[in-house]
N, CA, C and O atoms as a printed pandas DataFrame, in Angstrom:
     atom_number atom_name residue_name chain_id  residue_number  x_coord  y_coord  z_coord
0              1         N          UNK        A               1    0.337  -13.292   -3.303
1              2        CA          UNK        A               1    1.072  -14.510   -3.113
2              3         C          UNK        A               1    0.239  -15.662   -3.645
3              4         O          UNK        A               1   -0.966  -15.732   -3.407
4              5         N          UNK        A               2    0.878  -16.548   -4.354
5              6        CA          UNK        A               2    0.211  -17.697   -4.934
6              7         C          UNK        A               2    0.158  -18.818   -3.917
7              8         O          UNK        A               2    1.170  -19.171   -3.310
8              9         N          UNK        A               3   -1.022  -19.371   -3.736
9             10        CA          UNK        A               3   -1.161  -20.497   -2.813
10            11         C          UNK        A               3   -0.743  -21.763   -3.538
11            12         O          UNK        A               3   -1.179  -22.028   -4.659
12            13         N          UNK        A               4    0.101  -22.537   -2.887
13            14        CA          UNK        A               4    0.587  -23.778   -3.480
14            15         C          UNK        A               4    0.223  -24.944   -2.585
15            16         O          UNK        A               4    0.399  -24.885   -1.368
16            17         N          UNK        A               5   -0.275  -25.983   -3.182
17            18        CA          UNK        A               5   -0.594  -27.205   -2.444
18            19         C          UNK        A               5    0.227  -28.326   -3.066
19            20         O          UNK        A               5   -0.163  -28.922   -4.069
20            21         N          UNK        A               6    1.364  -28.597   -2.453
21            22        CA          UNK        A               6    2.286  -29.603   -2.974
22            23         C          UNK        A               6    2.375  -30.725   -1.957
23            24         O          UNK        A               6    2.623  -30.490   -0.775
24            25         N          UNK        A               7    2.174  -31.927   -2.423
25            26        CA          UNK        A               7    2.250  -33.088   -1.534
26            27         C          UNK        A               7    3.263  -34.073   -2.100
27            28         O          UNK        A               7    3.147  -34.519   -3.242
28            29         N          UNK        A               8    4.241  -34.400   -1.295
29            30        CA          UNK        A               8    5.281  -35.344   -1.687
30            31         C          UNK        A               8    5.394  -36.424   -0.622
31            32         O          UNK        A               8    5.239  -36.159    0.570
32            33         N          UNK        A               9    5.663  -37.635   -1.066
33            34        CA          UNK        A               9    5.934  -38.660   -0.067
34            35         C          UNK        A               9    7.397  -38.548    0.334
35            36         O          UNK        A               9    8.144  -37.768   -0.257
36            37         N          UNK        A              10    7.803  -39.304    1.312
37            38        CA          UNK        A              10    9.157  -39.199    1.846
38            39         C          UNK        A              10   10.223  -39.418    0.771
39            40         O          UNK        A              10   11.203  -38.674    0.713
40            41         N          UNK        A              11   10.042  -40.428   -0.079
41            42        CA          UNK        A              11   11.010  -40.723   -1.134
42            43         C          UNK        A              11   11.128  -39.604   -2.144
43            44         O          UNK        A              11   12.230  -39.262   -2.573
44            45         N          UNK        A              12    9.982  -39.023   -2.532
45            46        CA          UNK        A              12    9.992  -37.916   -3.490
46            47         C          UNK        A              12   10.682  -36.689   -2.902
47            48         O          UNK        A              12   11.448  -36.010   -3.586
48            49         N          UNK        A              13   10.405  -36.414   -1.639
49            50        CA          UNK        A              13   11.024  -35.271   -0.974
50            51         C          UNK        A              13   12.536  -35.463   -0.886
51            52         O          UNK        A              13   13.302  -34.541   -1.167
52            53         N          UNK        A              14   12.956  -36.648   -0.500
53            54        CA          UNK        A              14   14.386  -36.936   -0.397
54            55         C          UNK        A              14   15.066  -36.784   -1.760
55            56         O          UNK        A              14   16.147  -36.202   -1.850
56            57         N          UNK        A              15   14.445  -37.299   -2.813
57            58        CA          UNK        A              15   15.008  -37.180   -4.157
58            59         C          UNK        A              15   15.112  -35.719   -4.584
59            60         O          UNK        A              15   16.097  -35.323   -5.207
60            61         N          UNK        A              16   14.109  -34.922   -4.256
61            62        CA          UNK        A              16   14.133  -33.502   -4.598
62            63         C          UNK        A              16   15.263  -32.777   -3.878
63            64         O          UNK        A              16   16.000  -32.000   -4.484
64            65         N          UNK        A              17   15.391  -33.036   -2.587
65            66        CA          UNK        A              17   16.399  -32.341   -1.795
66            67         C          UNK        A              17   17.821  -32.746   -2.177
67            68         O          UNK        A              17   18.751  -31.949   -2.060
68            69         N          UNK        A              18   17.983  -33.980   -2.632
69            70        CA          UNK        A              18   19.311  -34.469   -2.993
70            71         C          UNK        A              18   19.583  -34.399   -4.486
71            72         O          UNK        A              18   20.612  -34.895   -4.945
72            73         N          UNK        A              19   18.680  -33.792   -5.256
73            74        CA          UNK        A              19   18.807  -33.760   -6.714
74            75         C          UNK        A              19   20.065  -33.024   -7.173
75            76         O          UNK        A              19   20.646  -33.374   -8.200
76            77         N          UNK        A              20   20.480  -32.031   -6.439
77            78        CA          UNK        A              20   21.754  -31.363   -6.700
78            79         C          UNK        A              20   22.249  -30.774   -5.392
79            80         O          UNK        A              20   21.540  -30.809   -4.386
80            81         N          UNK        A              21   23.438  -30.243   -5.399
81            82        CA          UNK        A              21   24.030  -29.787   -4.137
82            83         C          UNK        A              21   23.292  -28.606   -3.516
83            84         O          UNK        A              21   23.394  -28.393   -2.308
84            85         N          UNK        A              22   22.556  -27.841   -4.302
85            86        CA          UNK        A              22   21.808  -26.704   -3.765
86            87         C          UNK        A              22   20.319  -26.989   -3.632
87            88         O          UNK        A              22   19.539  -26.071   -3.380
88            89         N          UNK        A              23   19.912  -28.240   -3.795
89            90        CA          UNK        A              23   18.497  -28.586   -3.731
90            91         C          UNK        A              23   17.849  -28.185   -2.424
91            92         O          UNK        A              23   16.806  -27.533   -2.417
92            93         N          UNK        A              24   18.464  -28.574   -1.314
93            94        CA          UNK        A              24   17.900  -28.248   -0.001
94            95         C          UNK        A              24   17.881  -26.750    0.227
95            96         O          UNK        A              24   16.901  -26.211    0.741
96            97         N          UNK        A              25   18.948  -26.075   -0.148
97            98        CA          UNK        A              25   19.027  -24.623    0.051
98            99         C          UNK        A              25   17.910  -23.903   -0.710
99           100         O          UNK        A              25   17.298  -22.975   -0.181
100          101         N          UNK        A              26   17.646  -24.327   -1.946
101          102        CA          UNK        A              26   16.595  -23.681   -2.743
102          103         C          UNK        A              26   15.208  -23.941   -2.157
103          104         O          UNK        A              26   14.369  -23.042   -2.116
104          105         N          UNK        A              27   14.970  -25.176   -1.703
105          106        CA          UNK        A              27   13.678  -25.489   -1.101
106          107         C          UNK        A              27   13.494  -24.690    0.182
107          108         O          UNK        A              27   12.433  -24.109    0.405
108          109         N          UNK        A              28   14.514  -24.657    1.019
109          110        CA          UNK        A              28   14.437  -23.907    2.274
110          111         C          UNK        A              28   14.219  -22.425    2.012
111          112         O          UNK        A              28   13.413  -21.787    2.689
112          113         N          UNK        A              29   14.928  -21.876    1.040
113          114        CA          UNK        A              29   14.781  -20.466    0.702
114          115         C          UNK        A              29   13.347  -20.161    0.261
115          116         O          UNK        A              29   12.780  -19.141    0.654
116          117         N          UNK        A              30   12.766  -21.032   -0.545
117          118        CA          UNK        A              30   11.393  -20.827   -1.013
118          119         C          UNK        A              30   10.410  -20.890    0.144
119          120         O          UNK        A              30    9.498  -20.067    0.228
120          121         N          UNK        A              31   10.585  -21.852    1.032
121          122        CA          UNK        A              31    9.681  -21.996    2.175
122          123         C          UNK        A              31    9.770  -20.780    3.092
123          124         O          UNK        A              31    8.745  -20.252    3.523
124          125         N          UNK        A              32   10.976  -20.337    3.391
125          126        CA          UNK        A              32   11.150  -19.176    4.266
126          127         C          UNK        A              32   10.578  -17.925    3.607
127          128         O          UNK        A              32    9.920  -17.128    4.275
128          129         N          UNK        A              33   10.815  -17.738    2.319
129          130        CA          UNK        A              33   10.292  -16.571    1.609
130          131         C          UNK        A              33    8.764  -16.549    1.635
131          132         O          UNK        A              33    8.159  -15.504    1.875
132          133         N          UNK        A              34    8.147  -17.699    1.388
133          134        CA          UNK        A              34    6.681  -17.784    1.417
134          135         C          UNK        A              34    6.147  -17.460    2.812
135          136         O          UNK        A              34    5.145  -16.758    2.949
136          137         N          UNK        A              35    6.816  -17.973    3.844
137          138        CA          UNK        A              35    6.380  -17.709    5.223
138          139         C          UNK        A              35    6.507  -16.228    5.556
139          140         O          UNK        A              35    5.611  -15.659    6.180
140          141         N          UNK        A              36    7.604  -15.598    5.151
141          142        CA          UNK        A              36    7.786  -14.175    5.416
142          143         C          UNK        A              36    6.757  -13.325    4.675
143          144         O          UNK        A              36    6.226  -12.366    5.235
144          145         N          UNK        A              37    6.477  -13.666    3.436
145          146        CA          UNK        A              37    5.471  -12.919    2.679
146          147         C          UNK        A              37    4.088  -13.059    3.306
147          148         O          UNK        A              37    3.332  -12.090    3.373
148          149         N          UNK        A              38    3.760  -14.259    3.761
149          150        CA          UNK        A              38    2.464  -14.477    4.410
150          151         C          UNK        A              38    2.367  -13.662    5.695
151          152         O          UNK        A              38    1.321  -13.075    5.976
152          153         N          UNK        A              39    3.438  -13.618    6.473
153          154        CA          UNK        A              39    3.439  -12.854    7.720
154          155         C          UNK        A              39    3.328  -11.362    7.452
155          156         O          UNK        A              39    2.605  -10.661    8.160
156          157         N          UNK        A              40    4.028  -10.868    6.444
157          158        CA          UNK        A              40    3.941   -9.445    6.113
158          159         C          UNK        A              40    2.546   -9.092    5.618
159          160         O          UNK        A              40    2.026   -8.025    5.946
160          161         N          UNK        A              41    1.942   -9.960    4.843
161          162        CA          UNK        A              41    0.587   -9.725    4.366
162          163         C          UNK        A              41   -0.380   -9.698    5.544
163          164         O          UNK        A              41   -1.267   -8.846    5.609
164          165         N          UNK        A              42   -0.207  -10.625    6.465
165          166        CA          UNK        A              42   -1.078  -10.676    7.638
166          167         C          UNK        A              42   -0.924   -9.419    8.485
167          168         O          UNK        A              42   -1.914   -8.848    8.943
168          169         N          UNK        A              43    0.309   -8.993    8.689
169          170        CA          UNK        A              43    0.561   -7.832    9.553
170          171         C          UNK        A              43    0.192   -6.508    8.891
171          172         O          UNK        A              43   -0.136   -5.553    9.595
172          173         N          UNK        A              44    0.232   -6.420    7.585
173          174        CA          UNK        A              44   -0.047   -5.150    6.919
174          175         C          UNK        A              44   -1.492   -5.054    6.459
175          176         O          UNK        A              44   -1.828   -4.189    5.650
176          177         N          UNK        A              45   -2.344   -5.926    6.960
177          178        CA          UNK        A              45   -3.758   -5.902    6.606
178          179         C          UNK        A              45   -4.429   -4.650    7.127
179          180         O          UNK        A              45   -3.760   -3.762    7.657
180          181         N          UNK        A              46   -5.727   -4.566    6.986
181          182        CA          UNK        A              46   -6.458   -3.379    7.428
182          183         C          UNK        A              46   -6.256   -3.115    8.919
183          184         O          UNK        A              46   -6.286   -4.037    9.735
184          185         N          UNK        A              47   -6.056   -1.886    9.249
185          186        CA          UNK        A              47   -5.873   -1.507   10.650
186          187         C          UNK        A              47   -6.951   -0.495   11.036
187          188         O          UNK        A              47   -7.421    0.282   10.205
188          189         N          UNK        A              48   -7.318   -0.521   12.270
189          190        CA          UNK        A              48   -8.293    0.436   12.761
190          191         C          UNK        A              48   -7.553    1.728   13.094
191          192         O          UNK        A              48   -6.694    1.754   13.975
192          193         N          UNK        A              49   -7.891    2.780   12.391
193          194        CA          UNK        A              49   -7.237    4.064   12.604
194          195         C          UNK        A              49   -7.939    4.822   13.716
195          196         O          UNK        A              49   -9.111    4.581   14.003
196          197         N          UNK        A              50   -7.226    5.724   14.330
197          198        CA          UNK        A              50   -7.839    6.541   15.372
198          199         C          UNK        A              50   -7.287    7.959   15.249
199          200         O          UNK        A              50   -6.238    8.189   14.648
200          201         N          UNK        A              51   -8.004    8.877   15.821
201          202        CA          UNK        A              51   -7.537   10.252   15.815
202          203         C          UNK        A              51   -8.301   11.121   14.835
203          204         O          UNK        A              51   -9.055   10.625   13.998
204          205         N          UNK        A              52   -8.097   12.406   14.950
205          206        CA          UNK        A              52   -8.828   13.383   14.147
206          207         C          UNK        A              52   -8.533   13.242   12.659
207          208         O          UNK        A              52   -9.444   13.396   11.846
208          209         N          UNK        A              53   -7.321   12.963   12.285
209          210        CA          UNK        A              53   -6.979   12.882   10.863
210          211         C          UNK        A              53   -7.677   11.721   10.164
211          212         O          UNK        A              53   -7.898   11.776    8.954
212          213         N          UNK        A              54   -8.025   10.681   10.899
213          214        CA          UNK        A              54   -8.688    9.544   10.267
214          215         C          UNK        A              54  -10.192    9.757   10.141
215          216         O          UNK        A              54  -10.878    8.972    9.486
216          217         N          UNK        A              55  -10.710   10.820   10.768
217          218        CA          UNK        A              55  -12.128   11.111   10.661
218          219         C          UNK        A              55  -12.983   10.402   11.689
219          220         O          UNK        A              55  -14.210   10.458   11.608
220          221         N          UNK        A              56  -12.365    9.731   12.659
221          222        CA          UNK        A              56  -13.146    9.008   13.652
222          223         C          UNK        A              56  -13.610    9.885   14.803
223          224         O          UNK        A              56  -14.538    9.509   15.520
224          225         N          UNK        A              57  -12.991   11.043   14.999
225          226        CA          UNK        A              57  -13.379   11.935   16.082
226          227         C          UNK        A              57  -14.547   12.784   15.597
227          228         O          UNK        A              57  -14.468   13.433   14.554
228          229         N          UNK        A              58  -15.623   12.772   16.363
229          230        CA          UNK        A              58  -16.785   13.568   15.967
230          231         C          UNK        A              58  -16.871   14.811   16.826
231          232         O          UNK        A              58  -16.289   14.867   17.910
232          233         N          UNK        A              59  -17.590   15.801   16.346
233          234        CA          UNK        A              59  -17.743   17.047   17.077
234          235         C          UNK        A              59  -17.270   18.205   16.219
235          236         O          UNK        A              59  -16.721   18.010   15.134
236          237         N          UNK        A              60  -17.487   19.391   16.710
237          238        CA          UNK        A              60  -17.101   20.562   15.912
238          239         C          UNK        A              60  -15.591   20.686   15.826
239          240         O          UNK        A              60  -14.878   20.470   16.805
240          241         N          UNK        A              61  -15.121   21.034   14.649
241          242        CA          UNK        A              61  -13.694   21.261   14.445
242          243         C          UNK        A              61  -13.377   22.692   14.824
243          244         O          UNK        A              61  -14.132   23.604   14.489
244          245         N          UNK        A              62  -12.282   22.898   15.511
245          246        CA          UNK        A              62  -11.856   24.247   15.905
246          247         C          UNK        A              62  -10.891   24.738   14.825
247          248         O          UNK        A              62   -9.816   24.175   14.620
248          249         N          UNK        A              63  -11.299   25.776   14.161
249          250        CA          UNK        A              63  -10.450   26.363   13.106
250          251         C          UNK        A              63  -10.276   27.841   13.378
251          252         O          UNK        A              63  -10.955   28.391   14.244
252          253         N          UNK        A              64   -9.387   28.490   12.664
253          254        CA          UNK        A              64   -9.198   29.945   12.804
254          255         C          UNK        A              64  -10.460   30.695   12.431
255          256         O          UNK        A              64  -10.724   31.758   12.993
256          257         N          UNK        A              65  -11.243   30.180   11.509
257          258        CA          UNK        A              65  -12.465   30.852   11.069
258          259         C          UNK        A              65  -13.521   30.875   12.176
259          260         O          UNK        A              65  -14.346   31.788   12.217
260          261         N          UNK        A              66  -13.509   29.896   13.061
261          262        CA          UNK        A              66  -14.545   29.838   14.092
262          263         C          UNK        A              66  -14.129   30.544   15.377
263          264         O          UNK        A              66  -14.916   30.583   16.323
264          265         N          UNK        A              67  -12.917   31.106   15.449
265          266        CA          UNK        A              67  -12.479   31.806   16.672
266          267         C          UNK        A              67  -12.921   33.209   16.742
267          268         O          UNK        A              67  -12.621   33.903   17.714
């Protein structure tokens, strides 16, 4: 995700939103999409795995060969 730093004063923001009939809808859609992508990135980050398959359990493995 690309980080954007956009600063508008009140007049510029109003002009952007009223520039056409879908101006507000497009801005809102972009803001919501960016927020959702950021949340998904945050939630899908590295996780601490547990259990034998992840290799975190130490000790002898019980296999058919060792029985």
